[in-house]
Structure formats: structure tokens, C-alpha cells
GUZAKE-942168 format. One line per 5 residues: their letters; for each residue x, y, z of C-alpha. Coordinates in Angstrom, 1 decimal, padded with zeros to 4 digits, always signed. Example, Ala and Ser with C-alpha at 12.3 -4.5 7.8 and 13.67 -1.06 7.14 Angstrom:
<sites>
as	+012.3,-004.5,+007.8 | +013.7,-001.1,+007.1
</sites>
This chain:
<sites>
mlvht	+000.0,+000.0,+000.0 | +001.5,+003.3,-001.2 | +000.4,+006.0,+001.3 | +000.9,+009.8,+000.7 | -001.8,+011.6,+002.6
algra	-004.9,+010.9,+004.8 | -003.1,+008.4,+007.0 | -006.2,+007.9,+009.2 | -008.1,+006.4,+006.2 | -005.0,+004.4,+005.2
eqvar	-004.9,+002.9,+008.7 | -008.6,+002.0,+008.5 | -008.2,+000.2,+005.1 | -005.0,-001.5,+006.2 | -006.7,-003.0,+009.3
hwaaa	-009.6,-004.1,+007.0 | -007.1,-006.1,+004.8 | -005.3,-007.5,+007.8 | -008.6,-008.5,+009.5 | -009.3,-010.7,+006.5
gcpvv	-005.9,-012.5,+006.8 | -004.1,-010.5,+004.1 | -000.5,-009.4,+005.0 | +000.0,-005.7,+004.3 | +003.3,-003.8,+003.6
ihvdk	+002.9,+000.0,+003.8 | +005.2,+002.5,+002.2 | +004.8,+006.1,+003.4 | +006.0,+008.9,+001.2 | +009.2,+010.5,+002.6
kvrdr	+007.5,+013.9,+002.2 | +005.4,+013.0,+005.2 | +007.0,+014.4,+008.4 | +008.9,+012.0,+010.6 | +006.7,+012.9,+013.6
vydkf	+003.5,+012.1,+011.7 | +005.0,+008.9,+010.3 | +006.2,+007.6,+013.6 | +002.8,+008.2,+015.1 | +001.2,+006.3,+012.2
retla	+003.5,+003.3,+012.8 | +002.6,+003.3,+016.4 | -001.1,+003.1,+015.8 | -000.6,-000.1,+013.7 | +002.0,-001.7,+015.9
deeli	-000.6,-004.2,+017.3 | -001.2,-005.7,+013.8 | +001.1,-008.7,+013.2 | +000.3,-008.8,+009.5 | +001.3,-005.2,+008.8
rfspr	+004.9,-004.1,+007.9 | +006.5,-000.8,+006.9 | +009.0,-000.7,+004.1 | +011.9,+001.8,+003.7 | +010.7,+005.2,+002.7
hlctw	+011.4,+006.9,-000.7 | +010.6,+010.4,-002.0 | +007.7,+009.9,-004.3 | +007.5,+012.6,-006.9 | +004.9,+012.4,-009.6
gawgi	+006.4,+011.0,-012.8 | +009.7,+010.0,-011.2 | +011.4,+006.8,-010.2 | +010.7,+007.0,-006.5 | +007.3,+005.4,-006.8
vaatq	+008.7,+002.3,-008.6 | +011.6,+002.0,-006.0 | +009.1,+002.2,-003.2 | +007.0,-000.5,-004.8 | +010.0,-002.7,-005.3
daaem	+011.1,-002.5,-001.7 | +007.6,-003.1,-000.4 | +007.1,-006.1,-002.7 | +010.5,-007.7,-001.7 | +009.5,-007.3,+002.0
llrdf	+006.1,-008.9,+001.4 | +007.6,-011.9,-000.5 | +010.3,-012.4,+002.1 | +008.1,-012.1,+005.2 | +005.0,-013.8,+004.0
pearh	+005.9,-016.9,+001.9 | +002.3,-018.1,+001.8 | +001.2,-015.1,-000.3 | +000.2,-016.2,-003.8 | -000.8,-012.8,-005.3
vylss	+000.4,-009.3,-004.5 | -002.2,-006.5,-005.0 | -000.8,-003.0,-005.3 | -003.0,-000.3,-003.9 | -002.8,+003.2,-002.5
gsclp	-003.9,+004.9,+000.7 | -006.9,+006.3,-001.1 | -008.1,+002.9,-002.4 | -011.2,+001.4,-000.9 | -012.2,-002.3,-001.1
lrpve	-015.7,-002.5,-002.5 | -016.4,-006.2,-002.0 | -015.6,-008.6,+000.9 | -011.9,-009.5,+000.9 | -012.8,-013.2,+001.0
elkny	-014.4,-012.8,-002.5 | -011.2,-011.4,-003.9 | -009.2,-014.2,-002.3 | -011.5,-016.8,-003.9 | -011.4,-015.1,-007.2
lrarp	-007.5,-015.1,-007.2 | -007.4,-018.7,-005.9 | -009.4,-019.8,-008.9 | -006.8,-018.1,-011.2 | -003.5,-019.1,-009.6
htdfi	-001.3,-018.3,-012.7 | -003.1,-015.1,-014.0 | -001.5,-011.7,-013.7 | -003.9,-008.8,-013.7 | -002.1,-005.7,-015.1
esatt	-003.1,-003.3,-017.7 | -000.3,-003.6,-020.3 | -000.4,-002.3,-023.9 | +002.2,-001.0,-026.4 | +002.4,+002.7,-027.0
advpw	+000.7,+002.3,-030.4 | -002.3,+000.7,-028.8 | -002.7,+003.2,-025.8 | -005.5,+005.7,-026.3 | -005.5,+007.2,-022.9
tvggl	-002.3,+009.4,-022.9 | -003.6,+012.9,-022.6 | -001.3,+015.9,-023.2 | +001.7,+013.7,-022.6 | +004.3,+011.6,-024.5
deerf	+003.8,+008.2,-026.0 | +006.9,+006.5,-027.6 | +009.2,+009.5,-026.6 | +008.8,+008.8,-022.9 | +011.0,+005.7,-023.6
tlrfp	+013.5,+007.3,-025.9 | +014.2,+010.7,-024.3 | +015.7,+011.8,-021.0 | +013.7,+013.6,-018.3 | +016.0,+015.2,-015.7
fswkt	+013.5,+017.9,-014.9 | +010.1,+017.6,-013.1 | +007.1,+018.1,-015.3 | +005.1,+019.5,-012.4 | +007.6,+021.9,-010.7
qrraf	+010.0,+022.6,-013.6 | +007.6,+022.8,-016.5 | +009.6,+025.3,-018.6 | +012.8,+023.4,-018.2 | +011.0,+020.1,-018.9
dwyvd	+009.5,+021.4,-022.2 | +012.7,+023.1,-023.3 | +014.8,+019.9,-022.7 | +012.3,+017.7,-024.6 | +012.3,+020.1,-027.5
fqrrv	+016.1,+020.3,-027.5 | +016.4,+016.5,-027.7 | +014.0,+016.4,-030.5 | +015.9,+019.1,-032.4 | +019.3,+017.3,-032.0
gfrrr	+017.8,+013.9,-032.8 | +018.7,+012.3,-029.5 | +017.3,+008.8,-028.8 | +017.9,+006.4,-025.9 | +018.6,+002.8,-026.5
ipagi	+015.9,+000.4,-025.3 | +017.4,-002.6,-023.5 | +017.4,-005.8,-025.5 | +014.7,-008.4,-024.8 | +011.9,-006.0,-023.8
vphmg	+009.2,-004.1,-025.6 | +007.9,-001.0,-023.8 | +004.3,-001.3,-022.5 | +002.1,+001.1,-020.6 | -000.9,+000.8,-018.4
sqwwc	-002.5,+001.5,-015.0 | -000.1,+001.6,-012.0 | -002.5,-000.5,-010.0 | -001.9,-004.2,-010.6 | -002.3,-007.7,-009.0
ltrqt	+000.6,-010.0,-009.9 | +001.3,-013.6,-009.0 | +004.1,-014.4,-006.7 | +006.0,-016.2,-009.4 | +005.9,-013.2,-011.8
lqail	+006.7,-010.6,-009.2 | +009.6,-012.7,-007.9 | +010.9,-013.1,-011.5 | +010.8,-009.4,-012.1 | +012.7,-008.6,-008.8
tdpqr	+015.4,-011.3,-009.3 | +015.9,-010.8,-013.0 | +019.6,-010.9,-013.8 | +019.3,-007.8,-015.9 | +017.3,-005.9,-013.2
seydr	+020.1,-003.3,-012.7 | +020.1,-002.5,-016.4 | +016.3,-002.3,-016.5 | +016.3,-000.1,-013.4 | +018.9,+002.3,-014.8
yfskv	+016.9,+002.5,-018.0 | +013.4,+003.0,-016.5 | +014.7,+005.5,-013.9 | +015.1,+007.9,-016.8 | +011.7,+007.1,-018.3
wipde	+008.9,+009.6,-017.8 | +006.2,+008.2,-015.4 | +007.9,+004.8,-015.0 | +005.3,+003.5,-012.6 | +003.0,+003.2,-015.6
syfqt	+005.6,+001.2,-017.7 | +008.1,-000.7,-015.5 | +006.0,-003.5,-014.2 | +003.8,-003.4,-017.3 | +006.8,-004.0,-019.5
ltrkh	+008.6,-006.7,-017.4 | +005.4,-008.6,-016.7 | +005.2,-009.3,-020.4 | +008.7,-010.9,-020.2 | +008.1,-013.2,-017.2
svhve	+004.3,-013.8,-017.0 | +002.7,-017.1,-018.0 | -000.8,-015.6,-018.5 | -001.6,-011.9,-018.6 | -005.1,-010.4,-018.4
srslt	-004.6,-006.8,-019.5 | -006.9,-005.2,-017.1 | -006.8,-003.9,-013.6 | -009.0,-005.2,-010.7 | -009.0,-001.6,-009.4
lakfd	-011.6,+000.8,-010.6 | -009.9,+004.0,-011.6 | -011.5,+006.6,-013.9 | -009.8,+009.6,-015.4 | -011.2,+012.8,-016.9
fqgkp	-010.3,+014.3,-020.3 | -007.2,+015.9,-018.9 | -005.9,+012.6,-017.5 | -006.6,+013.5,-013.9 | -008.3,+010.8,-011.7
hifyd	-011.9,+011.1,-010.8 | -012.5,+011.4,-007.1 | -015.4,+009.4,-005.7 | -017.7,+011.0,-003.1 | -020.5,+009.8,-000.9
dhlql	-023.1,+010.3,-003.7 | -021.2,+007.8,-005.8 | -022.2,+004.9,-003.6 | -024.7,+003.3,-006.0 | -022.3,+003.9,-008.9
lrrsd	-019.5,+002.1,-007.2 | -021.8,-000.8,-006.3 | -022.8,-001.2,-010.0 | -019.1,-001.6,-011.1 | -018.7,-005.0,-009.4
cfvar	-015.0,-004.2,-009.0 | -013.0,-005.3,-006.0 | -011.3,-002.0,-005.2 | -011.8,+001.6,-006.2 | -009.7,+004.7,-006.2
kiwph	-009.6,+007.6,-005.7 | -011.9,+008.0,-002.6 | -012.3,+011.3,-001.0 | -010.9,+011.1,+002.6 | -014.1,+012.6,+004.1
anrly	-016.5,+010.2,+002.2 | -017.7,+008.7,+005.5 | -020.7,+007.1,+003.9 | -018.5,+005.1,+001.4 | -016.1,+003.9,+004.1
raflt	-018.9,+003.0,+006.4 | -020.8,+001.1,+003.7 | -017.9,-000.9,+002.2 | -015.7,-001.5,+005.3 | -018.3,-002.2,+008.0
dpaga	-021.0,-003.9,+006.0 | -019.3,-006.7,+004.0 | -022.4,-008.8,+003.6 | -024.3,-006.2,+001.8 | -021.5,-004.4,+000.1
mkkre	-021.5,-006.0,-003.3 | -022.9,-009.0,-005.1 | -020.7,-011.8,-006.4 | -020.1,-010.9,-010.0 | -017.3,-010.7,-012.5
pnpgk	-015.6,-007.2,-012.1 | -017.0,-005.1,-014.9 | -016.1,-001.4,-014.8 | -017.5,-001.1,-018.4 | -021.0,-001.1,-016.8
idrif	-020.4,+002.5,-015.7 | -018.3,+003.7,-018.6 | -021.4,+005.2,-020.2 | -021.9,+007.4,-017.2 | -018.3,+008.6,-017.2
skave	-018.4,+009.2,-020.9 | -021.4,+011.4,-020.5 | -019.6,+013.2,-017.6 | -016.6,+013.8,-019.9 | -018.8,+015.1,-022.6
rrtrg	-020.7,+017.4,-020.2 | -017.4,+018.6,-018.8 | -015.8,+019.3,-022.2 | -018.8,+020.3,-024.3 | -021.3,+021.4,-021.7
ragly	-024.9,+022.2,-022.8 | -025.5,+024.3,-025.8 | -026.3,+027.8,-024.8 | -025.2,+027.4,-021.2 | -021.7,+028.5,-020.2
mqsry	-019.7,+027.7,-017.1 | -016.8,+029.7,-015.7 | -014.0,+027.3,-016.9 | -015.4,+027.1,-020.4 | -016.5,+030.7,-021.1
prdgw	-013.1,+032.3,-021.9 | -012.3,+029.6,-024.5 | -013.8,+030.3,-027.8 | -015.3,+027.2,-029.3 | -015.6,+025.4,-026.0
egglt	-019.2,+026.6,-025.4 | -020.7,+023.6,-027.1 | -023.0,+025.8,-029.1 | -023.8,+029.5,-028.8 | -027.5,+029.1,-028.2
gtkys	-029.7,+026.5,-026.5 | -032.7,+026.4,-028.8 | -034.0,+027.4,-032.2 | -035.0,+030.9,-033.1 | -035.9,+033.1,-036.0
vfqgf	-034.4,+036.4,-037.2 | -036.1,+038.7,-039.7 | -034.4,+041.6,-041.5 | -036.4,+044.0,-043.7 | -039.9,+042.6,-042.9
aelye	-040.8,+045.2,-040.3 | -039.6,+048.0,-042.7 | -041.7,+046.6,-045.6 | -044.9,+045.6,-043.7 | -047.1,+047.5,-041.3
dfepw	-047.7,+045.6,-038.0 | -045.6,+042.7,-039.1 | -044.8,+041.6,-035.6 | -048.4,+041.2,-034.4 | -049.3,+039.4,-037.6
lartt	-046.4,+036.9,-037.1 | -047.3,+036.3,-033.5 | -050.9,+035.6,-034.4 | -049.9,+033.3,-037.3 | -047.3,+031.2,-035.6
gfrvh	-048.1,+031.4,-031.9 | -044.5,+032.2,-031.1 | -043.2,+035.2,-029.1 | -042.2,+037.9,-031.5 | -040.0,+040.8,-030.5
gqifg	-039.1,+044.0,-032.3 | -035.6,+045.3,-032.8 | -033.8,+043.7,-029.8 | -030.4,+045.0,-030.9 | -031.4,+048.6,-031.4
pgdaa	-031.1,+051.3,-032.1 | -032.2,+052.2,-028.6 | -033.3,+049.7,-025.9 | -034.3,+046.2,-026.8 | -037.9,+046.1,-028.1
faggq	-039.2,+043.0,-026.3 | -042.6,+041.6,-027.2 | -045.4,+043.6,-025.6 | -043.1,+046.4,-024.7 | -041.8,+044.6,-021.6
pving	-038.8,+046.2,-019.9 | -037.7,+042.9,-018.3 | -038.3,+039.3,-019.5 | -037.4,+035.8,-018.4 | -034.3,+035.5,-016.3
altas	-034.4,+039.2,-015.3 | -033.0,+040.1,-018.7 | -033.5,+043.8,-019.1 | -034.1,+045.9,-022.2 | -031.3,+048.3,-021.3
atlrd	-029.2,+049.2,-024.3 | -026.2,+049.8,-022.1 | -026.2,+046.3,-020.6 | -027.0,+044.7,-024.0 | -024.2,+046.5,-025.8
yaprd	-021.7,+045.6,-023.1 | -021.9,+041.9,-024.2 | -024.3,+041.5,-027.2 | -023.4,+037.9,-027.7 | -024.2,+037.0,-024.1
fltnl	-027.4,+039.0,-024.4 | -028.5,+036.8,-027.3 | -027.4,+033.6,-025.4 | -029.3,+034.6,-022.3 | -032.4,+035.6,-024.1
lwntr	-032.7,+032.1,-025.7 | -031.6,+030.1,-022.7 | -034.0,+031.9,-020.4 | -037.0,+031.3,-022.7 | -036.1,+027.8,-023.9
gerqc	-039.3,+025.8,-024.6 | -040.8,+028.7,-026.6 | -039.4,+029.8,-029.9 | -038.2,+033.4,-030.0 | -038.5,+035.6,-033.1
fqfsp	-037.0,+039.0,-033.4 | -036.2,+041.7,-035.9 | -032.7,+042.6,-037.0 | -031.6,+045.7,-038.9 | -028.4,+047.4,-040.2
rgnqa	-029.3,+050.3,-037.9 | -028.7,+048.1,-034.8 | -025.7,+046.6,-033.1 | -024.0,+044.3,-035.5 | -021.7,+042.5,-033.0
vtwdm	-023.7,+039.3,-033.3 | -023.9,+039.0,-037.1 | -021.2,+036.3,-037.4 | -022.4,+034.5,-034.3 | -025.9,+034.2,-035.7
akdln	-024.5,+033.2,-039.2 | -022.5,+030.3,-037.6 | -025.3,+029.2,-035.3 | -027.1,+026.0,-036.3 | -030.2,+027.1,-034.3
aqisv	-030.7,+030.2,-036.3 | -033.3,+030.7,-039.0 | -032.5,+034.0,-040.8 | -034.8,+035.6,-043.3 | -033.6,+038.8,-045.1
isgaw	-035.3,+041.2,-047.5 | -032.2,+042.9,-048.8 | -032.5,+046.7,-049.3 | -035.7,+047.1,-047.3 | -033.8,+049.4,-044.9
avplf	-034.4,+052.1,-047.6 | -038.1,+052.2,-047.1 | -037.9,+054.2,-043.8 | -035.5,+056.6,-045.6 | -037.9,+056.9,-048.5
radrp	-040.7,+057.9,-046.1 | -038.4,+060.2,-044.0 | -038.8,+064.0,-044.0 | -035.1,+064.8,-044.1 | -032.7,+066.6,-046.4
fseir	-031.7,+064.3,-049.3 | -028.0,+064.8,-048.6 | -028.5,+063.2,-045.2 | -030.6,+060.4,-046.7 | -027.9,+059.7,-049.2
keaar	-025.2,+059.4,-046.6 | -027.3,+057.2,-044.4 | -028.3,+055.0,-047.3 | -024.7,+054.5,-048.2 | -023.8,+053.5,-044.6
lqkve	-026.8,+051.1,-044.2 | -026.0,+049.4,-047.5 | -022.4,+048.8,-046.5 | -023.6,+047.4,-043.1 | -026.1,+045.1,-044.7
adflh	-023.6,+044.0,-047.4 | -021.3,+042.8,-044.6 | -024.2,+040.9,-042.9 | -025.1,+039.2,-046.2 | -021.4,+038.3,-046.7
alrsp	-021.4,+036.5,-043.3 | -024.7,+034.7,-044.2 | -023.2,+033.5,-047.5 | -019.9,+032.5,-046.0 | -018.8,+028.9,-046.2
hakar	-018.6,+029.0,-042.4 | -022.3,+029.9,-042.0 | -024.4,+027.1,-040.6 | -027.7,+028.9,-040.0 | -030.7,+028.3,-042.2
vriwt	-030.7,+031.4,-044.4 | -033.3,+032.8,-046.9 | -032.4,+036.0,-048.8 | -034.7,+037.9,-051.2 | -034.0,+041.2,-052.9
maefv	-036.7,+043.7,-052.2 | -037.6,+043.7,-055.9 | -038.2,+040.0,-056.1 | -040.0,+039.8,-052.8 | -042.6,+042.5,-053.5
eapme	-043.3,+041.0,-056.9 | -044.6,+037.8,-055.3 | -044.7,+038.0,-051.5 | -047.0,+035.2,-050.7 | -044.7,+032.3,-051.6
plqlm	-041.7,+033.6,-049.5 | -044.0,+034.3,-046.5 | -045.5,+030.8,-046.7 | -042.1,+029.2,-047.0 | -040.8,+031.2,-044.1
idemg	-043.7,+030.2,-041.8 | -043.5,+026.5,-042.9 | -039.7,+026.4,-042.0 | -040.4,+027.8,-038.6 | -042.6,+024.8,-037.7
artar	-045.6,+026.9,-036.8 | -048.6,+025.4,-035.1 | -050.7,+025.6,-038.3 | -049.9,+023.8,-041.5 | -052.6,+025.5,-043.5
rlsev	-052.0,+028.0,-046.3 | -051.9,+031.6,-045.2 | -055.3,+033.2,-045.1 | -054.1,+036.5,-043.8 | -051.1,+038.6,-044.8
pqmrd	-049.7,+041.8,-043.3 | -050.4,+045.2,-045.0 | -047.4,+046.2,-047.2 | -046.4,+049.8,-046.9 | -047.1,+052.3,-049.6
ldgfg	-044.2,+052.2,-052.1 | -045.6,+054.6,-054.6 | -042.6,+056.5,-055.9 | -040.0,+054.2,-054.3 | -038.5,+053.4,-057.7
qflqd	-038.0,+057.1,-058.4 | -036.4,+057.5,-055.0 | -033.8,+054.9,-055.8 | -033.2,+056.6,-059.1 | -032.6,+059.9,-057.2
lknqg	-030.1,+058.2,-055.0 | -028.3,+057.0,-058.2 | -028.4,+060.5,-059.6 | -026.8,+061.8,-056.4 | -023.9,+059.4,-056.7
mhpyl	-025.0,+056.6,-054.5 | -025.7,+053.2,-056.1 | -028.4,+051.2,-054.3 | -027.8,+047.7,-055.6 | -029.1,+045.5,-052.7
mgdfp	-032.8,+046.1,-053.7 | -032.4,+044.3,-056.9 | -033.8,+045.6,-060.2 | -036.6,+047.8,-058.8 | -038.7,+049.4,-061.6
ttpae	-039.1,+053.2,-061.7 | -042.7,+053.1,-062.9 | -045.1,+053.1,-059.9 | -047.6,+050.7,-061.4 | -044.9,+048.0,-062.0
avpat	-043.1,+048.6,-058.7 | -046.1,+048.1,-056.4 | -048.3,+045.2,-057.3 | -051.7,+045.0,-055.5 | -051.7,+042.7,-052.5
epeek	-055.5,+042.7,-052.6 | -057.9,+042.7,-055.5 | -059.5,+045.9,-054.5 | -057.6,+049.2,-055.0 | -057.5,+051.4,-052.0
prkpr	-056.7,+055.1,-051.9 | -053.0,+055.7,-051.0 | -051.8,+058.1,-048.4 | -049.5,+060.8,-049.8 | -045.9,+060.2,-048.6
rpylv	-043.8,+062.8,-047.0 | -041.7,+064.9,-049.5 | -038.0,+065.0,-049.5 | -035.6,+067.7,-050.8 | -033.4,+066.8,-053.8
qk	-030.4,+069.2,-054.0 | -029.5,+070.2,-057.5
</sites>
């Protein structure tokens, strides 16, 4: 048993093994103070089956852990000749099943060595580390405490082409540190005539406790089962999962004999597995794969999260959010400019919540004029423009379960254009050039209208470029204003159908299109003043051709406001 911390728990587990007739040799890390170590030995002095091996300094990734294991194994084999298997565990390991079941299991397999052992080409679990190079390079610096020197020296050896010679007769293997070997195999490893050569070689290998016994077992074993009887799970960064009290049922489902790493304060786990052997586990073949699905989901949740919901560790990493938004939504550009009361009509037709211009100009125009909506999200332009992307994410996450629709405009904040274009949840419908309708109806000097038209056209052109980019993943529909007003019913029906509205019937009601009488001449005036409005399409100058009737009956048109054309 390799002990580093939580000596009280290590004492409890060691007594549990000894009470079942298992001899125990304990190695305590030399980093533990002598006063604490001496007290620990005194507390176990009454146990005849417990020994303490010489202490080594156990630094992660260094040779000390292997040296400590060798000394402890030699002592156990020397002092307890009746031992047939040797089980390596740590002070944070916890037996999950009655020890007698483990003894019977090993008694039925007297020549089997249980050790995870695979070649570097077959190992999928090395995370952020080295595979073959851990056996061919030197590692005089600590990866944990001398990271810069470690990385520099590894890079230096790569550049000069340095390679260590692997001793003849062995093929490097890797696997879990926690094994259970037969007496014959372990004795053969420790008394191998070439042990001094192997020790010198592996003392310079990176993380030798995951390769020393794994490699030499392949040389001496009669029968290897490449698996560990200890349940040990690791996260996507290669760090071990820690088991807490609420993992009790999960550990029982594994059917494994031993688990690590147990939280020292998991009183419920220690009480359940150490003091209730009859009800701890059922007699089954160890099968950690039964809970692999749960750990896979945990890793996926840890790395990808939930779409539209960020956590502190994931938020600063672009692309780690697992999806910008949490639900589908619809964006409309140009419809509110072209149609009167478009938002109320869309809400009645689809049954969805329809907002106005939530990205401005001005405060967010939430449905019904609400100043605050779900999740205490305010309409304040100041808060929205501080983090527009987060504003969109929060709006959709807080209202998930109900499809949100909102208007977008080149007049508003454009910070989320690319985010929406790359969002699989977005359905974006655009009538290009419709931003000119409010300018056409505005009572302003034409010089100002021309400058504003040029600005808005450039902004919308950038938005359309994002929507047509090969990186865009949103469902996008773009119509020029000319082709839309020529036959508006088909685009409206297509748009409603794609939204998945509650009605599948053909549209029986359409919104009232604004008066466009003279709009073609307005565009011609812009051209005459030096501004080329190309996003509207080929819009006729003749009023009769430019404005088709949306209803069979002609209605008197309101006179539009005049504008001043400078000569």
C-alpha cells in the first residue's frame, strides 16, 4: 500500500485487509513528516500482518514510486511466503467487496497476472503527454515543478535527434499503475539478472510507474489479463476522478473489488464498504464497463457542456461553449420595414413570441413592450451592448421551450452577425435593401438620406457576406426587395413552414405592405446623387410596376412625405 496523505483512512483500510488475513506492507512517502510517520506506525504496531517498508521520496512521474513498490514487494515476498498474489493499492483505495471474495477469485486463477499492459501504439489514454518518446528521451526535470525546463529539454532533444537505446529483450508497454501479480511473476521481475540494467533505463523514463511492471510482466508472465481489478477513472485531462458519498450506488454497480480515488471525508462510502461486508456487493465478475457510459457522459458534459449554457471554466475559451445558443430561433431583417404591423401578424400566425428590434437602435424592443423578460433580462441598451453575444445567449436560454422571433436591422448593433450566421439554431430571413423604405418615407434633407443609405447598405452587405460565407451554418433565406414585392405570398408561406408553426394551412391573412408609390424614383434619385443602391435588386421606376396590388380591390393611397433633392 503506497500512502501519501490521509493516514487515518489508510490505517482504516490496512486494518480491513489484515482482519481478512491479508498481509500488508505499507510505504509512506518521505515527504510525510517523521513525527507524523512515527505516530502512524505506532497506531498499527498491534497488527502482526502489517509491515512498513523503507521510505522513498515519491515525486509524480519520477522513479521514486517504482523504487518504493520494489522494496515493499520484496519485503512482502520475504516475510510472507504463503502469499500467492500481490495486490498494489494506494492509501486512497477502498475495497468494494468482501476480501474473501477477492481471495476466492484469485485462488481460482493461480497463474493469472492482472495488469493493464499495452504497447504505445495501442494506448488511447495518454492525454497531453508523451507516447513513444517517454521511452527514448531523458527527463531530468520535473514536469510539475519545472515545466519550462522540462518542455525546453524535450524540444532540445527532438531538435538534435537524441534517442535512448531500449534494453534488448523487452518491448515497452504502458498501463495503469494498480496491478495484481502472481508471486512467481513478481519474484521473477525482482530477481531478473538484468534488473540493474532495467532499473537504470526506467529510472530515466517519464512516469515509470506506468511502464516498469507493465513491460517486465510481459517478459516473465505465463498468462496476462490486460486489465486492472481496481476501478480507476480519469477525466479528459488525464486527472483521476474522485469518488464522493453520492457515488455509492455507482461504485456498487461496477462490481469491482477495489476503487480509487476515494475522498478522505466520504464517511458514507467507508462505512458502507468497510463495516457492512455482507451487503457491500454482489458476487459478479468485475465489470467497470457497466459504468463507462456514465463517465463518458460526464466527460462530454465537462468538455462540451450544454448548448447555450456556459460555465466559468469554459466561457473564456472560444469554441468550448458547445453551441452558442440553447434552442432554435428566427431572425427577420427587412420585414418590419416593408410591412405594417408585421410583428403582431407573425405572432398571431405562428403562436411564437415575436420581439421587435432587440439589438437597437435604442433599448431592446421586447414583445409587448416589456422592460424585463425571463431570467431578469432587461431591455437596457447599455447592458445589452456591453456583451451582445451574451445577451442573445441569455435571451434564448431563459426562454427555452418557446421559440423566439426578433427583428434585425443594419441600424442596430452588428456585433452578433457572425455569431448568428454560424449558429445551427438560427433561421434567418432577409429582404435585402428594405432598410431604404424608412429613408424613402423620412422627411429629411436628401444629402443626409444619401449618406445614411450608403452607410446602411455597407452594413447590410457585410451581414449578407457573413450569411453567404462557407462558415455559415444557419438556415438562411435571402430575397432582394424587388423579387419579394413581386410575389410576396410564396416567401411568406415558405418562411412560416420552416419555422414549424402550429398551423400547417395555407396563409389566409397577410400583413399590409407599406405604400411604395414613388420608391423606384427614390432609388433613381439616389443614383443621380452618386449613391448606387444595388441591394434592392432591379426595382422598376414606374409606380404601377413597382407596387403590385396585394389585394384585389384598389385602396386610396396616403401621400408620402416629401424630401428635398439638391441640384
